[in-house]
C-alpha angles and dihedrals in degrees: 000000000000093000098177091052090046091051093051091048093049093049092049092050091047090055091052092048092050089053088051088052091056089048089052091057090049091050090049090055089052091046092051091049090049092047094051092044089053091048090051091048094049093049096041096083091051098051110016117042115203137047118344115261130166124227118261114279089008095147096039093051093047091050093046095049092047092051090045091057095043098043094034092052089046091052095047095048095042093048090051094050094042093049092059096064125213098285095046092048090049090051089051087057091051103267127136131195114280115257106216096167097066105021119062094199091052091047088055089051094049091049091052091050090052094047097048095043088057092046091050094045092238132134111263109266122217111269111228135178131210092212097185098049115100096179116090109253144124142186142194123218137177139101094235130025089243091062099035127128132199117206129187131186127248087246090059092051092049102041105034129084119228091260091052093047087052090054091050094049091044089054091053092045087051088060091050094046093049093048092244094139090059094041093050093048089051092050091047088053091049092051088052089051090053089050090055090068089057090049091051090054090046090054092051091048095054115113093244090062098052098100087118124034091222090067093052092049092045091048093052093048092045090051089053094047092043093049092050090048092049091048092050092045093048091049091050092047089053091048091051090048091052091054091049089052090056089048093051090047089055091047091052093052090046095051098041096035087218131111092188093061102066091016090059091049093054093045091051089050087054089053092050091050091052087052089049095237105181120243126192108246119239119208121261096255091061101035090101090067094067128091089226125015121245104178112135127219140062093273089060089058091061097037099038114155090207132062117242112282092234091056093048090050091047091053092049096049100028091235138054115283128187130225119298104231118227118221106276092243093061096056102104093342109121093187097069119087134182130207 
């Protein structure tokens, strides 16, 4: 794997996608202005005979209110996620602190976190465990590297070799080192802000607000513009997340100097999926945190925050590679461990 080339490519594509995100917000402002202008035009003949005129500061107020909802929603959601810190967010997703004193597999995990944090020149993140999750997965969370946490599932501790666990932790540290945890939380907040425009239109469209036809028309058009803005924002957020996954994959190979580390993890995930090992679903706003996505449904296929596993494996090895079968006894057996 040419990890430096892969990193440059992922960063360049991320920059282009972030510009597209800003363009989406600008287009949403234009769409809201056009929707409200159309609503005003359609209601004009019913309530105001004569030539069409717009109220004073019509465009400025529309633009200001739209930006207030988008940026205000972004600020509220981002502040909420940032305030929690990495460990608290991990706990919200069901993780607990690792217990190295009484559990050998968790001691191995904590030692790997310490080793790789030193190698990467990063503050040591909190080591967390999703003790009830059999599927192999992991995530990193935290607004700043100093408050970050790395969590792995029980399935990862039981089914991965030390080299593979190193690759998994290096991938998550790659996210922390590149600022992806902060970037993804900001994008999640921006998508929520775009959704607020839809909710404003939904509020205006409610039956209790139909005292004037103009509000019903405006609400319907705002719902349409807001939904399209949310869909575009969600798609761009997912595209940015996919590029950051490629970047973290390249970082993991760079830091561990091993393709079989992270590559083995992804291939074992492929094997578990073929065996239909159940994974607890995480909501769309936090899918980007995971090493591999697990959101069900057709919509998730089109708005997936993660590249296909086969493509990630192909980039790591330079050629297609199939699943790496686990010993039959470990599929769904929580009593079997590997060192």
